[in-house]
TORSEMAR-675582 format. One record per residue (C-alpha): residue number from 0; residue in three letters; x, y, z. Coordinates in nm, 2 decimals. Example, Ala and Ser with C-alpha at 12.3 -4.5 7.8 and 13.67 -1.06 7.14 Angstrom:
BEGIN
[0 "ala" [1.23 -0.45 0.78]],
[1 "ser" [1.37 -0.11 0.71]],
END
This chain:
BEGIN
[0 "met" [4.13 -5.09 1.87]],
[1 "leu" [4.48 -4.97 2.13]],
[2 "asn" [4.41 -4.74 2.36]],
[3 "lys" [4.72 -4.61 2.51]],
[4 "leu" [4.61 -4.38 2.78]],
[5 "thr" [4.60 -4.51 3.15]],
[6 "pro" [4.41 -4.29 3.41]],
[7 "leu" [4.76 -4.22 3.56]],
[8 "ala" [4.88 -4.11 3.19]],
[9 "val" [4.52 -3.85 3.21]],
[10 "lys" [4.69 -3.74 3.53]],
[11 "asn" [5.05 -3.66 3.46]],
[12 "ala" [5.03 -3.62 3.12]],
[13 "pro" [5.24 -3.31 2.95]],
[14 "val" [5.10 -3.02 2.75]],
[15 "gly" [5.05 -3.13 2.43]],
[16 "arg" [4.73 -3.38 2.26]],
[17 "his" [4.77 -3.72 2.33]],
[18 "gly" [4.63 -4.00 2.18]],
[19 "asp" [4.42 -4.25 2.32]],
[20 "gly" [4.29 -4.48 1.94]],
[21 "gly" [3.99 -4.43 1.74]],
[22 "gly" [4.04 -4.03 1.71]],
[23 "leu" [4.01 -3.96 2.09]],
[24 "tyr" [4.26 -3.77 2.26]],
[25 "leu" [4.36 -3.61 2.58]],
[26 "leu" [4.43 -3.24 2.51]],
[27 "val" [4.64 -3.08 2.77]],
[28 "arg" [4.70 -2.66 2.73]],
[29 "pro" [4.97 -2.48 2.90]],
[30 "asp" [4.74 -2.35 3.20]],
[31 "gly" [4.69 -2.70 3.30]],
[32 "arg" [4.33 -2.75 3.13]],
[33 "arg" [4.30 -3.10 3.00]],
[34 "ser" [3.99 -3.22 2.81]],
[35 "trp" [3.88 -3.47 2.54]],
[36 "leu" [3.87 -3.43 2.17]],
[37 "leu" [3.76 -3.70 1.93]],
[38 "arg" [3.88 -3.63 1.56]],
[39 "phe" [3.69 -3.75 1.30]],
[40 "val" [3.63 -3.70 0.92]],
[41 "leu" [3.25 -3.68 0.78]],
[42 "asn" [3.20 -3.58 0.45]],
[43 "gly" [3.57 -3.53 0.35]],
[44 "arg" [3.61 -3.28 0.60]],
[45 "gln" [3.81 -3.34 0.95]],
[46 "arg" [3.61 -3.20 1.23]],
[47 "asp" [3.68 -3.21 1.62]],
[48 "met" [3.40 -3.26 1.86]],
[49 "gly" [3.47 -3.21 2.27]],
[50 "leu" [3.40 -3.48 2.52]],
[51 "gly" [3.44 -3.25 2.83]],
[52 "thr" [3.66 -3.21 3.08]],
[53 "ala" [3.94 -3.44 3.21]],
[54 "ala" [4.02 -3.31 3.52]],
[55 "gly" [3.83 -3.10 3.86]],
[56 "pro" [3.51 -3.19 4.02]],
[57 "asp" [3.33 -3.25 3.70]],
[58 "ala" [3.57 -3.45 3.52]],
[59 "val" [3.49 -3.71 3.25]],
[60 "ser" [3.66 -4.05 3.34]],
[61 "leu" [3.88 -4.19 3.11]],
[62 "lys" [3.63 -4.51 3.05]],
[63 "asp" [3.32 -4.24 3.00]],
[64 "ala" [3.56 -4.08 2.76]],
[65 "arg" [3.62 -4.39 2.54]],
[66 "ser" [3.24 -4.46 2.60]],
[67 "ala" [3.13 -4.18 2.43]],
[68 "ala" [3.37 -4.19 2.15]],
[69 "ala" [3.24 -4.50 2.09]],
[70 "glu" [2.86 -4.39 2.09]],
[71 "ala" [3.00 -4.10 1.83]],
[72 "arg" [3.17 -4.34 1.60]],
[73 "lys" [2.88 -4.54 1.58]],
[74 "leu" [2.69 -4.28 1.45]],
[75 "leu" [2.94 -4.18 1.20]],
[76 "asp" [2.92 -4.55 1.04]],
[77 "ala" [2.57 -4.46 0.98]],
[78 "gly" [2.66 -4.14 0.81]],
[79 "ile" [2.51 -3.92 1.16]],
[80 "asp" [2.74 -3.65 1.23]],
[81 "pro" [2.77 -3.68 1.64]],
[82 "ile" [2.81 -3.31 1.70]],
[83 "val" [2.47 -3.26 1.58]],
[84 "met" [2.30 -3.56 1.77]],
[85 "arg" [2.56 -3.53 2.03]],
[86 "gly" [2.47 -3.73 2.34]],
[87 "lys" [2.27 -3.94 2.16]],
[88 "lys" [2.28 -4.30 2.12]],
[89 "leu" [2.26 -4.44 1.76]],
[90 "glu" [1.89 -4.52 1.74]],
[91 "glu" [1.80 -4.20 1.93]],
[92 "ala" [1.94 -4.02 1.69]],
[93 "lys" [1.83 -4.21 1.38]],
[94 "ala" [1.43 -4.15 1.56]],
[95 "asp" [1.54 -3.79 1.56]],
[96 "leu" [1.62 -3.81 1.20]],
[97 "glu" [1.33 -3.94 1.05]],
[98 "lys" [1.10 -3.60 1.22]],
[99 "pro" [1.07 -3.34 0.97]],
[100 "thr" [1.24 -3.03 0.98]],
[101 "phe" [1.09 -2.68 1.00]],
[102 "glu" [1.17 -2.67 0.60]],
[103 "ala" [0.94 -3.01 0.50]],
[104 "phe" [0.68 -2.93 0.79]],
[105 "ala" [0.61 -2.57 0.68]],
[106 "lys" [0.56 -2.66 0.34]],
[107 "asp" [0.34 -2.96 0.40]],
[108 "phe" [0.15 -2.68 0.62]],
[109 "ile" [0.08 -2.44 0.37]],
[110 "asp" [-0.05 -2.67 0.13]],
[111 "thr" [-0.30 -2.78 0.33]],
[112 "lys" [-0.36 -2.44 0.46]],
[113 "ala" [-0.38 -2.35 0.06]],
[114 "thr" [-0.74 -2.50 0.04]],
[115 "ala" [-0.86 -2.25 0.31]],
[116 "leu" [-0.67 -1.93 0.15]],
[117 "arg" [-0.79 -1.65 -0.08]],
[118 "asn" [-0.59 -1.66 -0.34]],
[119 "glu" [-0.22 -1.75 -0.46]],
[120 "lys" [-0.10 -1.45 -0.38]],
[121 "his" [-0.19 -1.53 0.00]],
[122 "ile" [0.00 -1.81 -0.02]],
[123 "asp" [0.27 -1.71 -0.20]],
[124 "gln" [0.32 -1.45 0.11]],
[125 "trp" [0.28 -1.77 0.39]],
[126 "arg" [0.56 -1.94 0.14]],
[127 "met" [0.84 -1.62 0.09]],
[128 "thr" [0.78 -1.51 0.51]],
[129 "val" [0.83 -1.83 0.66]],
[130 "gly" [1.13 -1.94 0.40]],
[131 "pro" [1.43 -1.84 0.36]],
[132 "ala" [1.42 -1.43 0.29]],
[133 "tyr" [1.31 -1.41 0.67]],
[134 "cys" [1.36 -1.75 0.82]],
[135 "lys" [1.69 -1.90 0.71]],
[136 "gly" [1.84 -2.05 1.03]],
[137 "ile" [1.55 -2.23 1.11]],
[138 "gln" [1.48 -2.43 0.79]],
[139 "lys" [1.73 -2.71 0.82]],
[140 "lys" [1.64 -2.72 1.19]],
[141 "arg" [1.44 -3.02 1.36]],
[142 "leu" [1.08 -2.86 1.50]],
[143 "asp" [1.22 -2.93 1.87]],
[144 "glu" [1.51 -2.79 1.82]],
[145 "ile" [1.37 -2.38 1.76]],
[146 "asp" [1.41 -2.18 2.07]],
[147 "thr" [1.34 -1.88 2.16]],
[148 "glu" [1.70 -1.75 2.04]],
[149 "asp" [1.61 -1.86 1.71]],
[150 "ala" [1.28 -1.62 1.72]],
[151 "leu" [1.47 -1.34 1.81]],
[152 "ala" [1.71 -1.40 1.54]],
[153 "ile" [1.45 -1.40 1.32]],
[154 "leu" [1.22 -1.12 1.45]],
[155 "ser" [1.47 -0.82 1.63]],
[156 "pro" [1.61 -0.71 1.29]],
[157 "ile" [1.28 -0.65 1.12]],
[158 "trp" [1.07 -0.55 1.45]],
[159 "thr" [1.07 -0.21 1.43]],
[160 "val" [1.17 -0.11 1.10]],
[161 "lys" [0.92 -0.36 0.92]],
[162 "ser" [0.66 -0.36 1.20]],
[163 "glu" [0.37 -0.50 0.99]],
[164 "thr" [0.56 -0.81 0.80]],
[165 "ala" [0.71 -0.89 1.15]],
[166 "ala" [0.41 -0.88 1.27]],
[167 "arg" [0.25 -1.17 1.01]],
[168 "ile" [0.58 -1.39 1.02]],
[169 "arg" [0.55 -1.42 1.40]],
[170 "gly" [0.21 -1.53 1.38]],
[171 "arg" [0.26 -1.76 1.10]],
[172 "leu" [0.57 -1.92 1.27]],
[173 "glu" [0.32 -1.94 1.53]],
[174 "ala" [0.09 -2.13 1.39]],
[175 "ile" [0.33 -2.33 1.23]],
[176 "leu" [0.51 -2.45 1.59]],
[177 "asp" [0.15 -2.51 1.75]],
[178 "ala" [0.06 -2.75 1.48]],
[179 "ala" [0.38 -2.92 1.52]],
[180 "lys" [0.31 -2.93 1.90]],
[181 "ala" [-0.05 -3.09 1.83]],
[182 "lys" [0.14 -3.36 1.63]],
[183 "gly" [0.38 -3.44 1.86]],
[184 "leu" [0.72 -3.31 1.68]],
[185 "arg" [0.76 -3.06 1.98]],
[186 "ser" [0.69 -2.94 2.34]],
[187 "gly" [0.71 -2.67 2.56]],
[188 "glu" [0.67 -2.30 2.50]],
[189 "asn" [0.62 -2.20 2.16]],
[190 "pro" [0.93 -1.95 2.10]],
[191 "phe" [0.64 -1.71 1.86]],
[192 "arg" [0.41 -1.64 2.14]],
[193 "leu" [0.37 -1.26 2.19]],
[194 "arg" [0.16 -1.28 2.52]],
[195 "gly" [0.37 -1.34 2.78]],
[196 "his" [0.63 -1.43 2.60]],
[197 "ile" [0.84 -1.28 2.35]],
[198 "glu" [0.67 -0.93 2.39]],
[199 "phe" [0.89 -0.90 2.71]],
[200 "leu" [1.21 -0.93 2.49]],
[201 "leu" [1.12 -0.72 2.21]],
[202 "pro" [1.10 -0.35 2.15]],
[203 "lys" [0.70 -0.23 2.17]],
[204 "arg" [0.58 -0.27 1.81]],
[205 "asn" [0.53 0.08 1.60]],
[206 "arg" [0.15 -0.03 1.45]],
[207 "leu" [0.01 0.28 1.30]],
[208 "gln" [0.40 0.19 1.08]],
[209 "arg" [0.23 0.10 0.76]],
[210 "gly" [-0.11 0.33 0.74]],
[211 "his" [-0.32 0.38 0.45]],
[212 "his" [-0.26 0.29 0.07]],
[213 "ala" [-0.15 0.60 -0.06]],
[214 "ala" [-0.42 0.72 -0.26]],
[215 "met" [-0.50 1.02 -0.56]],
[216 "asp" [-0.73 1.30 -0.45]],
[217 "tyr" [-1.02 1.23 -0.64]],
[218 "lys" [-0.99 1.62 -0.77]],
[219 "ala" [-0.69 1.51 -0.99]],
[220 "val" [-0.86 1.20 -1.14]],
[221 "pro" [-0.97 1.36 -1.43]],
[222 "ala" [-0.63 1.59 -1.54]],
[223 "phe" [-0.41 1.26 -1.48]],
[224 "trp" [-0.66 1.01 -1.72]],
[225 "pro" [-0.52 1.15 -2.04]],
[226 "lys" [-0.17 1.09 -1.91]],
[227 "leu" [-0.27 0.68 -1.85]],
[228 "asp" [-0.50 0.69 -2.17]],
[229 "ala" [-0.23 0.78 -2.40]],
[230 "leu" [-0.04 0.49 -2.26]],
[231 "asp" [-0.12 0.18 -2.52]],
[232 "ser" [-0.01 -0.13 -2.30]],
[233 "leu" [-0.14 -0.43 -2.15]],
[234 "ser" [-0.11 -0.32 -1.82]],
[235 "ala" [-0.21 0.01 -1.89]],
[236 "gln" [-0.56 -0.11 -2.01]],
[237 "ala" [-0.56 -0.34 -1.68]],
[238 "leu" [-0.48 -0.05 -1.50]],
[239 "lys" [-0.74 0.16 -1.65]],
[240 "phe" [-1.05 -0.10 -1.62]],
[241 "thr" [-0.91 -0.16 -1.25]],
[242 "ile" [-0.97 0.21 -1.19]],
[243 "leu" [-1.28 0.24 -1.36]],
[244 "thr" [-1.45 -0.09 -1.16]],
[245 "ala" [-1.29 0.01 -0.87]],
[246 "ala" [-1.16 -0.33 -0.84]],
[247 "arg" [-0.85 -0.49 -0.64]],
[248 "ser" [-0.56 -0.53 -0.88]],
[249 "gly" [-0.56 -0.91 -0.78]],
[250 "glu" [-0.92 -0.91 -0.92]],
[251 "thr" [-0.81 -0.79 -1.20]],
[252 "arg" [-0.50 -0.92 -1.30]],
[253 "gly" [-0.68 -1.24 -1.26]],
[254 "ala" [-1.00 -1.19 -1.43]],
[255 "thr" [-1.10 -1.43 -1.71]],
[256 "trp" [-1.30 -1.40 -2.05]],
[257 "gly" [-1.56 -1.66 -1.91]],
[258 "glu" [-1.63 -1.41 -1.60]],
[259 "ile" [-1.72 -1.12 -1.84]],
[260 "asp" [-2.06 -1.08 -2.02]],
[261 "leu" [-1.98 -0.82 -2.24]],
[262 "asp" [-2.41 -0.85 -2.38]],
[263 "glu" [-2.49 -0.80 -2.03]],
[264 "lys" [-2.20 -0.55 -1.97]],
[265 "leu" [-2.13 -0.73 -1.62]],
[266 "trp" [-1.83 -0.91 -1.46]],
[267 "thr" [-1.85 -1.17 -1.18]],
[268 "val" [-1.55 -1.24 -0.99]],
[269 "pro" [-1.58 -1.57 -0.84]],
[270 "lys" [-1.57 -1.64 -0.43]],
[271 "glu" [-1.23 -1.76 -0.47]],
[272 "arg" [-1.11 -1.48 -0.55]],
[273 "met" [-1.24 -1.21 -0.35]],
[274 "lys" [-1.11 -1.13 0.00]],
[275 "ala" [-1.43 -1.19 0.17]],
[276 "gly" [-1.47 -1.55 0.04]],
[277 "arg" [-1.81 -1.43 -0.14]],
[278 "glu" [-1.92 -1.36 -0.52]],
[279 "his" [-1.90 -1.05 -0.64]],
[280 "gln" [-2.04 -0.86 -0.93]],
[281 "val" [-1.96 -0.57 -1.12]],
[282 "pro" [-2.19 -0.39 -1.32]],
[283 "leu" [-1.96 -0.26 -1.64]],
[284 "ser" [-1.96 0.11 -1.74]],
[285 "asp" [-1.94 0.15 -2.12]],
[286 "glu" [-1.60 0.28 -2.09]],
[287 "ala" [-1.50 -0.02 -1.95]],
[288 "val" [-1.63 -0.21 -2.15]],
[289 "ala" [-1.43 -0.02 -2.42]],
[290 "ile" [-1.13 -0.16 -2.26]],
[291 "leu" [-1.26 -0.51 -2.28]],
[292 "arg" [-1.35 -0.46 -2.65]],
[293 "lys" [-0.97 -0.36 -2.70]],
[294 "val" [-0.78 -0.65 -2.58]],
[295 "leu" [-1.04 -0.94 -2.67]],
[296 "pro" [-0.86 -0.99 -2.99]],
[297 "leu" [-0.58 -1.11 -2.80]],
[298 "ala" [-0.78 -1.33 -2.66]],
[299 "pro" [-0.80 -1.75 -2.80]],
[300 "gln" [-1.09 -1.82 -2.99]],
[301 "gly" [-1.33 -2.12 -2.90]],
[302 "ala" [-1.38 -2.31 -2.61]],
[303 "glu" [-1.04 -2.19 -2.48]],
[304 "arg" [-1.13 -1.82 -2.46]],
[305 "gly" [-1.39 -1.88 -2.12]],
[306 "lys" [-1.04 -2.00 -1.92]],
[307 "ala" [-0.80 -1.76 -2.07]],
[308 "leu" [-0.69 -1.43 -1.86]],
[309 "val" [-0.85 -1.12 -1.97]],
[310 "phe" [-0.53 -0.92 -1.92]],
[311 "pro" [-0.22 -1.19 -1.96]],
[312 "ser" [0.14 -1.14 -1.93]],
[313 "arg" [0.40 -1.22 -2.24]],
[314 "lys" [0.39 -1.59 -2.06]],
[315 "arg" [0.02 -1.57 -2.06]],
[316 "thr" [0.03 -1.59 -1.69]],
[317 "pro" [-0.14 -1.31 -1.49]],
[318 "leu" [0.02 -0.95 -1.49]],
[319 "ser" [0.25 -0.85 -1.18]],
[320 "asp" [0.14 -0.62 -0.98]],
[321 "met" [0.40 -0.45 -0.99]],
[322 "ser" [0.32 -0.39 -1.37]],
[323 "leu" [0.01 -0.21 -1.31]],
[324 "ala" [0.24 0.05 -1.06]],
[325 "met" [0.47 0.10 -1.29]],
[326 "cys" [0.22 0.26 -1.48]],
[327 "leu" [0.19 0.55 -1.23]],
[328 "arg" [0.58 0.61 -1.25]],
[329 "gly" [0.64 0.92 -1.41]],
[330 "arg" [0.29 1.02 -1.47]],
[331 "val" [0.21 1.06 -1.05]],
[332 "glu" [0.41 1.06 -0.76]],
[333 "gly" [0.31 0.85 -0.43]],
[334 "ile" [0.00 0.69 -0.55]],
[335 "thr" [-0.06 0.33 -0.53]],
[336 "val" [-0.28 0.15 -0.72]],
[337 "his" [-0.46 -0.01 -0.46]],
[338 "gly" [-0.54 0.34 -0.32]],
[339 "phe" [-0.76 0.47 -0.62]],
[340 "arg" [-1.01 0.23 -0.45]],
[341 "ser" [-1.01 0.49 -0.18]],
[342 "thr" [-1.04 0.76 -0.45]],
[343 "phe" [-1.33 0.64 -0.55]],
[344 "arg" [-1.49 0.61 -0.18]],
[345 "asp" [-1.44 0.95 -0.13]],
[346 "trp" [-1.54 1.09 -0.46]],
[347 "cys" [-1.87 0.87 -0.36]],
[348 "gly" [-1.94 1.04 -0.04]],
[349 "asp" [-1.83 1.40 -0.14]],
[350 "met" [-1.92 1.43 -0.48]],
[351 "thr" [-2.25 1.22 -0.52]],
[352 "thr" [-2.60 1.15 -0.36]],
[353 "tyr" [-2.59 0.82 -0.40]],
[354 "pro" [-2.61 0.59 -0.03]],
[355 "arg" [-2.35 0.47 0.15]],
[356 "glu" [-2.43 0.13 0.11]],
[357 "val" [-2.40 0.13 -0.26]],
[358 "ala" [-2.08 0.28 -0.24]],
[359 "glu" [-1.97 -0.01 0.02]],
[360 "ala" [-2.12 -0.31 -0.23]],
[361 "ala" [-1.94 -0.15 -0.54]],
[362 "leu" [-1.57 -0.18 -0.31]],
[363 "ala" [-1.69 -0.58 -0.23]],
[364 "his" [-1.71 -0.47 0.17]],
[365 "thr" [-1.91 -0.71 0.36]],
[366 "leu" [-2.18 -0.52 0.48]],
[367 "arg" [-2.39 -0.64 0.77]],
[368 "gly" [-2.77 -0.61 0.91]],
[369 "val" [-2.99 -0.41 0.68]],
[370 "glu" [-2.71 -0.32 0.46]],
[371 "gly" [-2.59 -0.66 0.40]],
[372 "ala" [-2.98 -0.75 0.27]],
[373 "tyr" [-2.96 -0.42 0.05]],
[374 "arg" [-2.69 -0.56 -0.09]],
[375 "arg" [-2.82 -0.86 -0.19]],
[376 "gly" [-3.13 -0.70 -0.35]],
[377 "ala" [-3.16 -0.39 -0.54]],
[378 "ala" [-2.78 -0.25 -0.51]],
[379 "leu" [-2.71 -0.45 -0.87]],
[380 "glu" [-2.87 -0.15 -1.09]],
[381 "lys" [-2.83 0.12 -0.83]],
[382 "arg" [-2.40 0.06 -0.85]],
[383 "arg" [-2.44 0.02 -1.26]],
[384 "ala" [-2.54 0.37 -1.22]],
[385 "leu" [-2.33 0.47 -1.00]],
[386 "met" [-2.04 0.32 -1.21]],
[387 "ser" [-2.18 0.47 -1.50]],
[388 "asp" [-2.12 0.77 -1.32]],
[389 "trp" [-1.78 0.70 -1.22]],
[390 "ala" [-1.67 0.68 -1.54]],
[391 "ala" [-1.76 0.98 -1.65]],
[392 "tyr" [-1.61 1.15 -1.41]],
[393 "val" [-1.28 0.98 -1.42]],
[394 "thr" [-1.28 1.06 -1.83]],
[395 "gly" [-1.42 1.38 -1.80]],
[396 "thr" [-1.73 1.34 -1.93]],
[397 "gln" [-2.05 1.47 -1.74]],
[398 "ala" [-2.22 1.28 -1.51]],
[399 "arg" [-2.62 1.23 -1.42]],
[400 "asn" [-2.56 1.21 -1.00]],
[401 "val" [-2.27 1.44 -0.94]],
[402 "leu" [-2.30 1.72 -0.70]],
[403 "gln" [-2.16 2.04 -0.94]],
[404 "phe" [-1.99 2.28 -0.67]],
[405 "gln" [-2.00 2.64 -0.82]],
[406 "arg" [-1.66 2.81 -0.73]],
[407 "ser" [-1.63 3.11 -0.48]],
[408 "ala" [-1.63 3.47 -0.69]],
END
């Protein structure tokens, strides 16, 4: 490679671009500024890489510019972008490239964590919130490259408008980068740390933004039921079953025939599918059993039935949460599927004489002390009566232990 420049030529070169060979240029601007430039082609695209100023107290000498250009060309020969690996020698750059990107590390982190997460929906939420939907800018970055500017770029747009989502994303990213630090893949401050760090750079979050799931007043349920009962879709059957059992939507959508005992009128949800991580038994009312018998012909025969979903989609996968919510559209506004659990609980407290612990056990809420012991003991048969009364109230027939209030004159 022929070197064309000399130190004197660098000092006295006129305005323009002056080549030294091998893609190294001295760039002299009309205002007198002088700088070094390396021009190269990578993956069919021409790139320019600055190598520092060529004049002034911080000037890079011709010798040092040639040395930096030579190191950059070594990276190019290895197929490595010298701009990405600026200032690093070949072996150091290769070592950095072997470090996982955030995208790869996050995937492994979530796969490992999946064994401790409660259900597939929770795992999907992790993958979605730390994926390109919210964290596109850091997917291809190495873990030690992620800084506070990246954290602000991710969190600032949603911190006040999607407060709950932002809080979850921040916590998940903090956990991932803490794990990366524990494995020696990064050092220093975690840019997603809230206390003592990012809390000073973001406005105060509105903690009440999310609120409770919108619920129907229990007094309106008997009038609403015929509208829902008129629907014949599998989603409608799943929604009716969810309301009658006061279950969470995911528990219904993931229910299999192996969990159902029609003779005993009992639904046993395994702990792996429960929010509290404990097996939950649901006594089934006659109305709930009727729904199961209605959809039973859709189930496969023989040994395969036990693993089959009670309410499958056309692809034999669980129904989506939206499919149940769509059954409410046009029939009632501003109500969520999950809100019917609150409706059930309000009805229990206002309209029945059942003890609090029975109602809480029916919702699979974790109980402590005496209440917790009660749940493990006699609560099942009392809950059977409760669920029968709830079904009778919902469907408009007379219940046994429901308080009947007289209208005032």
